[in-house]
DRENDREN-605792 format. One line per 10 residues: number of its first residue (from 1); for each residue x, y, z of N, C-alpha, C. Coordinates in Angstrom, 1 decimal. Layout:
<sites>
NUM	X:Y:Z:X:Y:Z:X:Y:Z  ...
</sites>
This chain:
<sites>
1	-6.1:147.9:26.4:-6.2:149.4:26.8:-7.5:150.0:26.5  -7.8:150.6:27.6:-9.1:151.4:27.5:-8.8:152.8:27.2  -9.3:153.3:26.1:-9.0:154.8:25.8:-10.3:155.3:24.9  -11.1:156.0:25.4:-12.2:156.7:24.5:-12.8:157.7:25.1  -12.3:158.7:24.4:-12.8:160.1:25.0:-14.2:160.4:25.2  -14.6:161.2:25.8:-16.0:161.4:26.2:-16.8:162.0:25.0  -16.0:163.1:24.3:-16.5:163.7:23.1:-16.6:162.7:22.0  -15.7:161.9:21.8:-15.7:161.0:20.6:-16.9:159.8:20.9  -17.0:159.6:22.3:-18.1:158.7:22.8:-19.3:159.3:22.3  -19.5:160.4:22.4:-20.8:161.2:22.2:-21.0:161.4:20.5
11	-20.0:161.6:19.9:-20.0:161.6:18.3:-20.4:160.2:17.9  -20.0:159.3:18.4:-20.1:157.8:17.9:-21.8:157.7:18.5  -21.9:158.0:19.4:-23.4:157.8:19.9:-24.4:158.5:19.0  -24.0:159.9:18.6:-25.0:160.4:17.9:-25.0:159.7:16.4  -24.0:159.1:15.8:-23.9:158.5:14.7:-24.9:157.1:14.8  -24.7:156.6:15.9:-25.4:155.1:16.2:-27.0:155.6:16.1  -27.3:156.7:16.7:-28.5:157.1:16.8:-29.4:157.3:15.4  -28.5:157.7:14.5:-28.9:158.1:13.0:-28.9:156.6:12.6  -28.2:155.8:12.6:-28.2:154.4:12.3:-29.5:153.7:12.7  -29.7:153.9:14.1:-31.0:153.2:14.4:-32.1:153.7:14.0
21	-32.2:155.0:13.6:-33.5:155.6:13.1:-33.7:155.1:11.7  -32.3:155.1:11.0:-32.2:154.5:9.5:-32.9:153.0:9.5  -32.3:152.2:10.3:-32.5:150.9:10.4:-34.0:150.7:10.7  -34.6:151.3:11.6:-35.9:151.2:11.9:-37.0:151.4:10.9  -36.7:152.6:10.0:-37.3:152.9:8.9:-37.3:152.0:7.8  -36.2:151.2:7.6:-36.0:150.3:6.5:-36.4:149.0:6.7  -36.3:148.6:8.1:-36.7:147.1:8.2:-38.3:147.0:8.3  -38.9:147.7:8.3:-40.3:147.9:8.3:-40.9:146.7:9.0  -41.7:145.7:8.4:-42.2:144.6:9.1:-41.6:143.4:9.5  -40.1:143.5:9.3:-39.4:142.5:9.5:-39.2:142.4:11.0
31	-39.5:141.2:11.6:-39.3:141.1:13.0:-38.7:139.9:13.4  -38.2:139.0:12.7:-37.5:138.0:13.0:-35.9:137.9:12.3  -35.1:137.2:12.9:-33.8:137.1:12.1:-33.9:136.3:10.9  -33.0:136.3:10.0:-32.8:135.4:9.0:-31.8:134.5:9.4  -31.6:133.5:8.4:-30.7:132.3:8.9:-29.2:132.7:8.9  -28.8:134.0:8.4:-27.5:134.5:8.4:-27.2:135.6:9.4  -28.4:135.9:10.3:-28.3:136.9:11.1:-27.3:136.6:12.4  -27.1:137.6:12.9:-26.2:137.6:14.2:-27.2:138.0:15.5  -27.6:137.2:16.4:-28.5:137.4:17.4:-27.7:137.8:18.7  -28.2:138.8:19.3:-27.7:139.0:20.7:-28.5:138.9:21.6
41	-28.6:137.8:22.4:-29.4:137.5:23.6:-29.3:137.9:24.7  -30.3:138.8:25.5:-30.1:139.5:26.9:-31.2:139.1:27.7  -31.2:139.6:29.0:-32.3:139.8:29.7:-32.7:138.2:30.4  -31.7:137.6:30.7:-32.0:136.2:31.2:-30.8:135.5:31.8  -31.0:134.4:32.3:-29.9:133.6:33.2:-29.1:133.3:31.9  -27.5:132.7:32.2:-26.9:132.1:31.0:-27.5:130.9:30.4  -28.2:130.3:30.9:-28.9:129.1:30.3:-30.1:129.5:29.3  -30.8:130.6:29.8:-31.9:131.1:28.9:-31.3:132.0:27.9  -30.2:132.6:28.0:-29.7:133.3:27.0:-29.1:132.5:26.0  -28.4:131.3:26.2:-27.9:130.5:25.1:-29.2:129.7:24.5
51	-30.3:129.3:25.4:-31.4:128.7:24.7:-32.1:129.7:23.8  -32.2:130.8:24.1:-32.9:132.0:23.5:-32.3:132.1:22.1  -30.8:132.2:22.0:-30.2:132.6:21.0:-30.4:131.4:20.1  -30.2:130.4:20.4:-30.5:129.2:19.5:-31.8:129.1:18.7  -32.8:129.3:19.6:-34.2:129.3:19.2:-34.5:130.3:18.3  -33.9:131.5:18.5:-34.1:132.5:17.4:-33.4:132.2:16.0  -32.5:131.4:16.1:-31.9:130.9:14.6:-32.6:129.8:14.1  -33.6:129.3:14.8:-34.5:128.3:14.0:-34.6:127.1:14.9  -33.8:127.1:16.2:-33.5:125.9:17.1:-32.4:125.2:16.9  -32.1:124.2:17.6:-31.0:123.4:17.4:-31.2:122.5:16.3
61	-32.5:121.9:16.2:-32.7:120.9:15.0:-32.5:121.6:13.9  -32.2:122.9:13.5:-31.9:123.3:12.3:-30.4:123.2:12.0  -29.6:122.8:13.1:-28.1:122.5:13.0:-27.9:121.0:13.2  -28.7:120.2:13.8:-28.2:118.9:14.3:-29.4:117.9:14.1  -29.0:116.8:13.3:-30.1:115.9:13.0:-29.8:114.6:13.7  -30.9:113.9:13.7:-30.9:112.5:14.3:-29.6:111.7:14.0  -29.0:111.2:15.0:-27.7:110.3:15.0:-26.6:111.0:14.5  -26.6:112.4:14.6:-25.3:113.1:14.4:-24.2:113.2:15.7  -23.0:113.0:15.4:-22.0:113.3:16.3:-21.7:114.8:16.5  -21.9:115.4:17.6:-21.6:116.8:17.9:-20.6:117.1:18.6
71	-19.5:118.1:17.9:-18.4:118.4:18.7:-18.7:119.9:19.3  -18.5:120.0:20.4:-18.7:121.4:21.2:-17.3:121.9:21.6  -16.9:122.9:21.0:-15.6:123.5:21.6:-15.7:124.9:22.3  -15.8:124.8:23.6:-15.6:125.7:24.5:-14.2:126.2:24.7  -14.0:127.3:25.5:-12.7:127.7:26.0:-12.6:126.9:27.4  -12.0:126.1:27.6:-11.7:125.1:28.7:-10.3:125.0:29.0  -9.3:125.7:28.6:-8.0:125.4:28.8:-7.2:125.8:30.0  -8.1:126.8:30.8:-7.4:127.2:32.1:-8.0:126.9:33.1  -7.1:126.4:34.4:-7.4:125.9:35.4:-7.9:126.9:36.6  -9.0:127.5:36.2:-9.4:128.7:37.1:-11.0:128.5:37.4
81	-11.5:128.9:38.3:-13.1:128.6:38.5:-13.8:129.4:37.7  -15.2:128.9:37.5:-16.1:129.7:36.8:-16.5:131.0:37.3  -16.7:132.0:36.3:-17.0:133.2:37.0:-15.8:134.2:36.6  -14.9:133.8:36.1:-13.6:134.5:36.2:-13.3:135.1:34.8  -13.9:134.8:33.8:-14.2:135.1:32.5:-13.0:134.5:31.4  -12.3:133.6:32.0:-11.2:132.7:31.1:-11.8:131.6:30.4  -12.8:131.0:31.0:-13.4:129.8:30.2:-15.0:130.2:30.1  -15.5:129.3:29.1:-16.9:129.2:29.0:-17.5:128.9:30.1  -18.7:129.4:30.4:-19.6:129.2:31.4:-19.9:127.7:31.3  -20.1:127.1:32.5:-20.5:125.5:32.5:-21.7:125.5:32.4
91	-22.7:126.5:32.8:-24.1:126.6:32.6:-24.5:126.8:31.2  -23.9:127.5:30.4:-24.1:127.7:29.1:-23.5:126.3:28.1  -22.4:126.0:28.5:-21.9:124.7:28.0:-22.9:123.2:28.3  -23.3:123.3:29.4:-24.3:122.2:29.5:-25.7:122.5:28.8  -26.1:123.6:28.6:-27.3:123.9:28.0:-27.3:123.5:26.6  -26.3:124.2:25.9:-26.0:123.9:24.4:-25.8:122.3:24.3  -25.3:121.6:25.0:-24.9:120.2:24.9:-26.5:119.6:25.1  -27.2:119.9:26.2:-28.5:119.5:26.3:-29.3:119.6:25.0  -29.4:120.9:24.6:-30.2:121.1:23.4:-29.7:120.1:22.0  -28.6:119.9:22.0:-28.0:119.1:20.9:-28.6:117.6:21.0
101	-28.4:117.0:22.3:-29.0:115.7:22.5:-30.3:115.6:22.2  -31.2:116.6:22.8:-32.6:116.9:22.6:-32.9:116.8:20.9  -32.2:117.6:20.3:-32.2:117.6:18.7:-32.3:116.2:18.2  -31.5:115.3:18.7:-31.4:113.8:18.2:-29.9:113.5:18.1  -28.9:114.1:18.6:-27.6:113.6:18.6:-27.2:112.3:19.2  -26.6:111.7:18.5:-26.3:110.4:19.2:-25.1:110.4:20.2  -24.4:111.4:19.8:-23.3:111.8:21.0:-22.7:113.1:21.1  -22.5:113.7:22.2:-22.1:115.0:22.3:-20.7:115.1:22.8  -19.8:115.6:22.5:-18.3:115.6:23.0:-18.0:117.2:23.2  -17.6:117.5:24.3:-17.2:118.7:24.4:-15.5:118.4:24.7
111	-14.7:119.4:24.0:-13.5:119.2:23.8:-12.4:120.5:23.8  -11.2:120.3:24.3:-10.4:121.4:24.2:-9.0:121.0:24.3  -8.0:121.7:23.8:-6.6:121.4:23.9:-6.1:122.1:25.3  -5.7:121.4:26.1:-5.5:122.0:27.5:-4.1:122.9:27.3  -4.1:124.1:28.2:-3.0:124.8:28.4:-2.3:124.6:29.6  -3.0:124.7:30.8:-2.8:124.3:32.1:-2.8:122.8:32.4  -1.8:122.2:33.0:-1.6:120.9:33.0:-2.0:120.5:34.6  -2.4:119.3:35.1:-2.7:118.3:34.1:-4.2:118.6:33.3  -4.4:118.4:32.2:-5.7:118.5:31.6:-6.9:117.9:32.3  -6.9:116.8:32.7:-8.3:116.5:33.5:-8.5:117.2:34.7
121	-7.6:117.6:35.4:-7.7:118.5:36.7:-8.3:119.8:36.2  -7.7:120.3:35.2:-8.2:121.7:34.5:-9.6:121.8:34.5  -10.2:120.7:33.6:-11.5:120.9:33.3:-12.5:120.4:34.6  -11.8:119.9:35.4:-12.7:119.6:36.9:-12.6:121.0:37.6  -11.5:121.6:37.6:-11.5:123.0:38.3:-12.4:124.0:37.6  -12.3:124.0:36.3:-13.3:125.2:35.6:-14.8:124.6:35.4  -15.1:123.4:36.0:-16.5:123.1:35.8:-16.9:122.5:34.6  -16.1:122.3:33.5:-16.6:121.9:32.2:-16.9:120.6:31.9  -15.9:119.7:32.7:-16.2:118.2:32.6:-17.5:117.9:33.2  -17.9:118.5:34.4:-19.2:118.3:35.1:-20.2:118.7:34.2
131	-20.1:119.9:33.4:-21.3:120.4:32.5:-21.4:119.4:31.6  -20.3:118.7:31.0:-20.6:117.8:29.9:-21.3:116.6:30.3  -20.7:115.9:31.5:-21.1:114.8:31.7:-22.5:114.8:32.6  -22.8:116.2:33.0:-24.1:116.0:33.9:-25.2:116.0:32.8  -25.2:116.4:31.6:-26.1:116.3:30.7:-26.2:115.2:29.8  -25.4:114.2:30.0:-25.3:113.1:29.0:-24.1:113.1:27.9  -23.4:114.0:28.0:-22.2:114.1:27.1:-21.1:113.8:27.6  -19.8:114.1:27.0:-18.6:113.6:27.7:-17.4:114.8:27.2  -16.4:114.6:28.1:-15.4:115.7:27.8:-14.1:115.1:27.5  -13.8:115.5:26.1:-12.6:114.9:25.7:-11.4:115.9:25.8
141	-10.4:115.6:26.6:-9.1:116.6:26.8:-8.1:116.1:25.8  -7.7:117.1:24.8:-6.7:116.9:24.0:-5.5:117.1:24.5  -4.8:116.0:24.3:-3.5:116.2:25.0:-2.2:115.5:24.2  -2.5:114.3:23.4:-1.3:113.6:22.7:-1.5:113.9:21.2  -0.3:113.8:20.6:-0.2:114.3:19.2:-1.0:113.1:18.4  -1.1:111.8:19.0:-2.1:111.1:18.3:-3.7:111.1:18.5  -4.1:112.3:18.9:-5.4:112.9:19.0:-5.7:113.8:17.8  -4.6:114.0:17.0:-4.7:115.0:15.9:-4.2:114.5:14.7  -4.6:115.1:13.4:-4.3:114.4:12.1:-4.1:115.6:11.2  -3.1:115.6:10.4:-2.5:116.7:9.5:-3.5:116.8:8.6
151	-3.9:118.1:8.2:-4.7:118.5:7.2:-4.2:119.8:6.3  -4.6:119.9:4.9:-4.0:120.8:4.2:-5.1:121.9:4.5  -4.8:123.1:4.3:-5.4:124.4:4.2:-5.3:124.8:2.9  -6.3:124.6:1.9:-6.4:125.0:0.8:-6.7:126.7:0.7  -6.2:127.4:-0.1:-6.1:128.8:-0.5:-5.7:129.7:1.0  -5.1:129.0:1.7:-4.4:129.7:3.0:-3.3:130.5:2.4  -2.9:131.7:3.1:-1.9:132.4:2.7:-0.5:132.0:3.4  -0.6:131.8:4.8:0.5:131.3:5.4:0.6:129.9:6.1  -0.3:129.6:6.4:-0.5:128.2:7.3:-1.0:127.2:6.2  -0.1:126.2:5.6:-0.9:125.5:4.6:-1.1:124.3:5.0
161	-0.6:123.6:6.1:-0.9:122.3:6.7:-1.2:122.6:8.3  -1.9:121.9:8.9:-1.9:121.9:10.3:-2.4:120.7:10.8  -2.1:120.6:11.9:-2.6:119.1:12.7:-3.8:119.5:13.7  -5.0:118.9:13.1:-6.1:119.2:13.7:-6.8:118.0:14.6  -7.7:118.4:15.5:-8.2:117.3:16.3:-8.9:116.4:15.4  -8.8:114.8:15.6:-9.2:114.0:14.8:-11.0:114.2:15.3  -11.3:114.4:16.3:-12.6:114.4:17.0:-13.4:115.5:16.2  -12.6:116.5:15.7:-13.4:117.4:14.5:-13.7:116.7:13.3  -12.7:116.0:12.8:-12.8:115.6:11.4:-13.7:114.4:11.6  -14.1:113.8:12.5:-14.9:112.7:12.6:-16.2:113.1:13.2
171	-16.4:114.1:13.3:-17.8:114.7:13.8:-18.7:115.1:12.6  -19.9:115.0:12.9:-21.0:115.9:11.9:-21.3:117.2:12.0  -21.1:117.7:13.3:-21.5:118.9:13.6:-20.3:119.6:14.4  -19.9:120.8:14.2:-19.1:121.6:15.1:-19.7:122.8:15.6  -20.1:122.9:16.9:-20.5:124.1:17.7:-19.3:124.8:18.4  -19.0:125.9:17.9:-17.9:126.5:18.4:-18.5:127.5:19.7  -18.1:127.4:20.9:-18.9:127.9:22.2:-17.6:128.8:23.0  -17.1:129.8:22.3:-16.0:130.6:22.9:-16.6:131.4:24.0  -15.7:131.9:24.7:-16.1:133.2:25.7:-15.3:134.3:25.1  -15.9:135.4:25.3:-15.7:136.6:24.9:-14.5:137.2:25.9
181	-13.3:137.6:25.4:-12.3:137.9:26.4:-11.1:138.4:25.8  -10.4:139.4:26.7:-9.4:140.0:26.3:-8.0:139.0:26.0  -7.3:139.5:25.1:-6.1:138.5:24.9:-5.1:139.5:24.8  -3.8:139.3:25.4:-2.7:140.1:25.3:-2.0:140.0:24.1  -2.1:138.9:23.3:-1.3:138.8:22.1:-2.0:139.4:20.9  -3.4:139.2:20.7:-4.2:139.5:19.5:-5.0:140.8:19.9  -5.2:141.0:21.1:-6.4:142.1:21.5:-7.4:141.5:22.1  -8.2:140.4:21.5:-9.2:139.9:22.1:-9.3:138.3:21.5  -10.0:137.7:22.3:-10.3:136.2:21.8:-11.8:135.8:21.7  -12.1:135.3:20.7:-13.6:135.1:20.4:-13.6:133.7:19.7
191	-14.4:133.6:18.7:-14.7:132.4:18.0:-13.4:131.8:17.0  -12.9:132.9:16.3:-12.0:132.5:15.4:-10.6:132.0:16.1  -10.4:132.8:17.1:-9.1:132.5:17.8:-9.3:131.6:18.8  -10.5:131.1:19.2:-10.8:129.9:20.1:-10.6:128.7:19.2  -10.6:128.6:18.0:-10.4:127.5:17.2:-9.0:126.9:17.3  -7.8:127.7:17.6:-6.8:127.1:18.0:-6.6:126.1:18.9  -7.8:125.9:19.8:-7.7:124.9:20.7:-8.0:123.5:20.2  -8.2:123.5:18.8:-8.5:122.2:18.2:-7.1:121.9:17.3  -6.1:122.5:17.5:-4.7:122.4:17.0:-3.7:121.8:17.8  -2.8:120.9:17.4:-1.8:120.3:18.2:-0.8:121.3:18.6
201	0.0:121.8:17.6:1.2:122.4:17.8:0.8:124.0:17.5  0.6:124.6:18.5:0.3:126.3:18.5:1.5:127.2:18.5  2.5:126.6:18.6:3.8:127.3:18.6:4.0:127.9:17.1  3.6:127.1:16.2:3.8:127.7:14.5:3.0:128.9:14.6  1.9:128.9:15.2:0.9:130.3:15.0:1.5:131.4:15.5  2.3:131.2:16.6:3.2:132.4:17.2:4.4:132.7:16.4  4.8:131.8:16.0:6.1:132.0:15.1:5.9:132.7:13.6  4.8:132.1:13.0:4.4:132.7:11.8:3.5:133.9:12.0  3.1:134.3:12.9:2.2:135.6:13.1:0.7:135.0:13.3  0.2:135.5:14.6:-1.1:134.9:14.9:-2.2:135.6:14.1
211	-2.3:136.6:13.5:-3.3:137.0:12.8:-3.4:136.4:11.6  -2.3:136.2:10.8:-2.4:135.5:9.3:-2.8:134.1:9.8  -2.1:133.2:10.7:-2.4:131.8:10.8:-3.9:131.7:11.6  -4.3:132.5:12.3:-5.5:132.4:12.8:-6.8:132.3:11.6  -6.4:133.1:10.9:-7.2:133.6:9.6:-7.2:132.4:8.6  -6.1:131.9:8.5:-5.7:130.5:7.9:-6.6:129.5:8.3  -6.3:129.2:9.5:-7.3:128.1:10.3:-8.7:128.0:10.0  -9.3:129.4:9.9:-10.5:129.2:9.6:-11.0:128.9:8.2  -10.2:128.6:7.5:-10.5:128.0:6.3:-10.8:126.5:6.4  -10.0:126.0:7.2:-9.8:124.5:7.5:-10.9:123.8:8.5
221	-11.2:124.8:9.4:-12.1:124.4:10.7:-13.3:125.3:10.6  -14.6:124.8:10.0:-15.7:125.7:9.8:-17.1:125.4:10.7  -17.3:126.3:12.0:-18.2:125.6:12.7:-19.6:125.9:11.9  -20.6:124.9:12.5:-21.9:125.0:11.9:-22.5:126.2:12.6  -22.2:126.3:13.8:-22.7:127.5:14.6:-21.9:127.9:15.5  -21.9:129.2:15.9:-21.1:129.8:16.9:-21.8:130.3:17.9  -21.5:130.1:19.2:-22.3:130.7:20.1:-21.3:131.4:21.2  -21.4:132.6:21.5:-20.4:133.5:22.4:-21.0:133.5:23.6  -20.1:133.2:24.8:-20.6:133.4:26.1:-20.1:135.1:26.4  -20.9:135.8:26.2:-20.5:137.2:26.8:-21.4:137.4:28.0
231	-21.5:136.8:29.0:-21.9:137.0:30.3:-21.0:137.6:31.2  -20.2:137.1:31.4:-19.1:137.8:32.2:-17.7:137.7:31.3  -17.3:139.0:31.0:-16.2:139.3:30.1:-14.8:139.6:30.6  -14.0:138.9:30.6:-12.5:139.4:31.0:-12.2:140.5:30.1  -12.0:141.7:30.6:-11.7:142.9:30.0:-10.2:143.3:29.9  -9.5:142.7:30.6:-8.1:143.1:30.8:-7.2:141.8:31.0  -6.0:141.6:30.9:-5.0:140.7:31.4:-5.5:139.3:30.9  -6.0:139.3:29.9:-6.3:138.0:29.3:-5.2:137.4:28.4  -5.3:135.9:28.0:-6.4:135.1:28.1:-6.8:134.6:29.5  -6.0:134.7:30.3:-6.1:133.6:31.8:-6.7:134.5:32.8
241	-6.4:135.9:33.0:-6.5:136.6:34.0:-5.6:136.5:35.1  -5.7:137.0:36.3:-7.0:137.7:36.7:-7.1:139.2:36.1  -8.1:139.9:35.8:-8.3:141.1:35.2:-9.7:141.5:35.6  -10.0:142.6:34.8:-11.2:143.2:35.3:-12.4:142.4:34.5  -13.4:142.2:35.3:-14.4:141.4:34.7:-15.7:141.9:34.8  -16.3:142.2:33.7:-17.7:142.8:33.4:-18.8:141.8:33.3  -19.9:141.9:34.0:-21.0:141.0:33.9:-22.0:141.6:32.7  -21.7:141.4:31.4:-22.5:142.0:30.4:-23.8:141.3:30.3  -24.0:139.9:30.6:-25.2:139.4:30.4:-25.7:139.1:29.1  -24.7:138.8:28.3:-25.3:138.7:26.8:-24.8:137.2:26.3
251	-25.5:136.8:25.2:-25.0:135.6:24.5:-25.1:136.0:22.9  -24.1:136.0:22.0:-24.1:136.3:20.7:-24.0:135.0:20.0  -24.8:134.7:19.0:-24.7:133.7:18.0:-25.2:134.0:16.7  -24.5:132.9:15.9:-24.9:133.0:14.4:-24.1:131.9:13.7  -24.4:131.9:12.4:-23.7:130.9:11.6:-22.4:131.5:10.9  -22.2:132.6:10.8:-21.3:133.4:10.1:-20.0:133.8:11.3  -18.9:132.7:11.3:-18.2:132.9:12.5:-17.5:134.2:12.5  -17.2:135.1:11.3:-16.5:136.3:11.3:-17.6:137.3:11.9  -18.6:137.4:11.3:-19.8:138.2:11.8:-20.1:138.2:13.2  -19.8:137.0:13.8:-20.3:136.9:15.2:-19.2:137.4:16.0
261	-17.9:137.2:15.5:-16.8:137.7:16.2:-16.7:139.3:16.2  -17.2:140.0:15.0:-17.3:141.3:15.1:-18.4:141.8:16.1  -19.6:141.2:15.9:-20.7:141.9:16.8:-20.2:141.7:18.4  -19.4:140.6:18.6:-19.1:140.0:20.0:-18.1:141.2:20.5  -16.9:141.4:19.5:-16.0:142.4:20.0:-16.8:143.7:20.2  -17.7:144.1:19.4:-18.3:145.5:19.4:-19.0:145.8:20.9  -19.4:144.5:21.5:-19.9:145.0:22.8:-18.9:145.5:23.9  -17.7:145.0:23.6:-16.7:145.6:24.7:-16.1:146.7:24.1  -15.9:146.9:22.8:-15.4:148.1:22.2:-16.3:149.2:22.6  -17.7:149.0:22.5:-18.6:150.3:22.8:-18.5:150.6:24.3
271	-17.7:150.1:24.9:-17.5:150.5:26.4:-16.0:151.2:26.5  -15.4:151.4:25.4:-14.2:152.1:25.5:-12.8:151.2:25.5  -13.0:149.8:25.2:-12.0:148.9:25.5:-11.3:148.7:24.1  -10.4:149.5:23.6:-9.8:149.5:22.2:-9.0:148.3:21.8  -8.8:147.3:22.8:-8.1:146.0:22.4:-9.2:145.1:21.7  -10.5:145.7:21.7:-11.6:144.8:21.2:-12.0:145.2:19.8  -11.1:146.2:19.3:-11.4:146.8:17.9:-10.9:145.8:16.7  -11.1:146.2:15.4:-10.8:145.3:14.6:-9.7:145.9:13.5  -9.1:146.9:13.9:-8.3:147.5:12.9:-6.8:147.6:13.4  -6.4:148.2:14.5:-5.2:148.1:15.1:-4.9:146.7:15.7
281	-5.9:146.2:16.4:-5.8:144.9:17.1:-6.9:144.1:16.4  -6.7:142.4:16.5:-7.6:141.6:16.1:-7.6:141.5:14.4  -6.3:141.8:13.8:-6.3:142.0:12.4:-6.7:140.5:11.8  -6.8:139.4:12.4:-7.1:138.3:11.8:-8.7:138.2:11.3  -9.4:139.0:12.1:-10.9:139.3:11.7:-11.0:139.7:10.3  -10.3:140.9:10.0:-10.3:141.4:8.6:-9.7:140.3:7.7  -8.7:139.7:8.0:-7.9:138.8:7.0:-8.8:137.8:6.7  -9.7:137.3:7.6:-10.7:136.1:7.6:-11.8:136.6:6.5  -12.1:137.9:6.7:-13.1:138.5:5.8:-12.5:138.5:4.2  -11.2:138.7:4.0:-10.6:138.8:3.0:-10.6:137.5:2.3
291	-10.3:136.4:3.1:-10.4:135.1:2.6:-11.7:134.6:2.1  -12.8:135.2:2.4:-14.1:134.7:2.2:-14.9:133.8:3.1  -14.1:134.0:4.6:-14.7:133.1:5.5:-16.0:133.5:6.0  -16.1:134.8:6.0:-17.3:135.4:6.7:-17.4:137.0:6.2  -18.2:137.7:7.1:-18.4:139.2:6.8:-17.6:140.0:7.8  -16.6:140.6:7.5:-15.9:141.3:8.4:-16.0:142.9:8.7  -17.2:143.4:7.7:-17.5:144.7:7.6:-18.3:145.3:8.7  -18.1:146.0:9.6:-19.0:146.5:10.6:-20.2:146.9:10.3  -20.2:147.9:9.2:-21.6:148.3:8.7:-22.5:147.2:8.2  -21.9:146.2:7.6:-22.7:145.1:7.3:-23.3:144.3:8.1
301	-22.2:144.1:9.1:-22.7:143.2:10.5:-23.9:144.0:11.2  -23.7:145.3:11.2:-24.8:146.0:12.0:-26.1:145.8:11.5  -26.3:145.6:10.2:-27.5:145.6:9.4:-28.2:144.2:9.7  -27.3:143.2:9.9:-27.6:141.8:10.1:-27.8:141.4:11.6  -27.6:142.4:12.7:-27.6:142.0:14.0:-29.0:142.1:14.8  -29.6:141.5:15.3:-30.8:141.3:15.8:-30.7:141.2:17.6  -31.7:141.9:18.3:-31.8:141.8:19.5:-32.7:140.4:19.9  -32.4:139.6:20.9:-33.2:138.8:21.4:-33.7:138.8:23.0  -34.5:139.4:23.5:-35.0:139.5:25.0:-35.7:138.2:25.1  -34.8:137.6:25.9:-35.4:136.0:26.0:-36.6:135.9:26.6
311	-36.9:137.1:27.4:-38.2:136.9:28.2:-39.3:137.4:27.6  -39.1:138.2:26.4:-40.2:138.6:25.6:-40.3:138.4:24.2  -39.6:139.0:23.2:-39.7:138.9:21.9:-38.4:139.1:21.0  -38.3:138.9:19.9:-37.2:139.2:18.9:-37.6:140.4:18.3  -36.6:141.4:18.1:-36.6:142.5:17.3:-35.6:142.9:16.6  -35.6:143.8:15.8:-34.5:144.1:14.8:-33.5:145.1:15.7  -32.4:145.0:15.3:-31.3:145.9:15.9:-31.5:147.2:15.2  -31.4:148.4:16.0:-31.4:148.5:17.5:-32.8:148.2:18.1  -32.9:147.9:19.3:-34.1:147.5:19.8:-34.9:148.7:20.2  -36.2:148.5:20.8:-37.3:149.5:21.3:-36.7:150.1:22.3
321	-37.3:151.2:22.9:-36.9:151.9:24.2:-37.8:151.4:25.3  -38.3:150.5:25.3:-39.2:150.1:26.4:-38.4:150.1:27.8  -39.1:150.5:28.9:-38.4:150.7:29.9:-38.7:149.5:30.8  -37.7:148.8:31.7:-37.8:147.8:32.3:-36.8:147.7:33.5  -37.1:146.9:34.5:-36.1:146.9:35.7:-34.8:146.1:35.2  -33.8:146.4:36.0:-32.5:145.8:35.6:-32.2:144.6:36.5  -32.2:143.5:36.0:-32.2:142.2:37.0:-30.8:142.5:37.9  -30.9:142.1:39.0:-29.9:142.2:40.0:-28.8:141.3:39.6  -28.9:140.2:38.9:-27.9:139.6:38.7:-26.7:140.2:37.6  -27.1:141.2:36.9:-26.3:141.9:36.1:-26.2:143.3:35.9
331	-25.2:144.2:36.2:-25.5:145.6:36.2:-25.4:146.0:34.7  -25.0:145.1:33.7:-25.0:145.5:32.4:-26.4:145.1:31.6  -27.4:144.6:32.3:-28.5:144.2:31.7:-29.4:145.2:30.9  -29.1:146.5:31.3:-29.7:147.6:30.6:-29.0:148.0:29.4  -27.8:147.4:29.0:-27.4:147.7:27.8:-27.8:146.6:26.6  -28.7:147.1:25.9:-29.4:146.1:24.8:-28.3:146.1:23.8  -28.7:145.6:22.7:-27.8:145.3:21.5:-27.7:146.6:20.9  -28.1:147.7:21.4:-27.8:149.1:20.9:-26.2:149.3:21.2  -25.7:148.4:22.2:-24.3:148.7:22.6:-23.5:148.1:21.5  -24.0:147.1:20.9:-23.2:146.4:19.7:-23.3:147.4:18.6
341	-24.5:148.1:18.4:-24.6:149.1:17.3:-23.4:150.2:17.6  -23.5:150.6:18.9:-22.4:151.5:19.2:-21.1:151.3:19.1  -20.6:150.0:19.4:-19.2:149.5:19.1:-19.0:149.2:17.6  -20.0:148.9:16.7:-19.8:148.8:15.2:-19.6:150.2:14.6  -20.6:151.0:15.1:-20.4:152.5:14.7:-18.9:153.0:15.0  -18.4:152.8:16.2:-17.2:153.1:16.6:-16.1:152.4:15.6  -16.2:151.3:15.4:-15.3:150.4:14.4:-15.5:151.0:12.9  -16.6:151.6:12.5:-16.6:152.2:11.3:-16.1:153.5:11.4  -16.2:154.3:12.4:-15.7:155.7:12.5:-14.0:155.6:12.5  -13.6:154.6:13.3:-12.2:154.4:13.3:-11.6:153.9:12.0
351	-12.2:153.2:11.2:-11.9:152.7:9.9:-11.8:153.9:9.0  -13.0:154.8:8.8:-12.8:155.7:8.0:-11.6:156.9:8.2  -11.7:157.0:9.5:-10.5:158.0:10.2:-9.3:157.6:9.7  -9.0:156.3:9.7:-7.7:155.9:9.2:-7.5:155.8:7.8  -8.6:155.6:7.0:-8.4:155.6:5.7:-8.3:157.0:5.1  -8.9:158.1:5.7:-8.9:159.5:5.5:-7.4:160.0:5.8  -6.8:159.4:6.7:-5.5:160.0:7.1:-4.5:159.7:6.2  -4.5:158.6:5.6:-3.6:158.1:4.5:-3.4:158.8:3.2
</sites>
């Protein structure tokens, strides 16, 4: 649902401007992200955005060592062509796989639990099998119960056991590579929700409650790095579509899976799409924060979010006001990471309004 009044948009914008000024004055000479930062890459092709985001976090060799088996988990379960926003961009998937191999990985496996059948045909249609194999990796379609193994989820509140892909348990590094999109059941789907693609029986999640179980799952599956494809975002009628698709031209990345989800959702929320908020919808984000998986506080995430202009330089959030041409390939290229700040400020605004009303 999209609902954001002009008055409220301007109020939030004013608050964001204040936060921008405050951040500029307090960051001082700081000009590069810290290891726990969230980076938002812009102003490039999908491949350039993915490479720039990883580079700004220290490069792929900060996450992948020589001989490592790397598992990459894209959204790949829908049999729709690239560009519809339902699956991860093949170009981004191929780039991330190539970076892992260049960092010394002995094997790179892309995997997802298919929803549309047959699985092999699905990943052929959406282009992700070719993306994997074209750079020297492979695509593993999770289909049989024998592909999974039961694990305990310590400290979980609802989901105490779950059947997880053996490929994850046998890997050295997990890179979560979701697409930012709408989801009719939760509000939106990013990294935490996407980890359900490494689970065999997903009916238990729906039966026990998606928000609680998604948060519990994040205790048992911990990505080393999360890279979110926000180049073409399915804003409505997700998770499969067809729906409204906006070319945002962004990639969001970081090591904190919760903070990356919050920053990613803020991109869509800043445009007035309330299903991407974290109070009325997507409660699993807040629960994961309570469980200690990561940072779900919008104010805190804002302070850790950095812009990456892949054609120029890295700068603290919010970015400078340098003027430049809008690339023809994305009408939203002019939306810098300030749009993340706007969305996060809106989340803070809503949270305080809800608290004050109680």
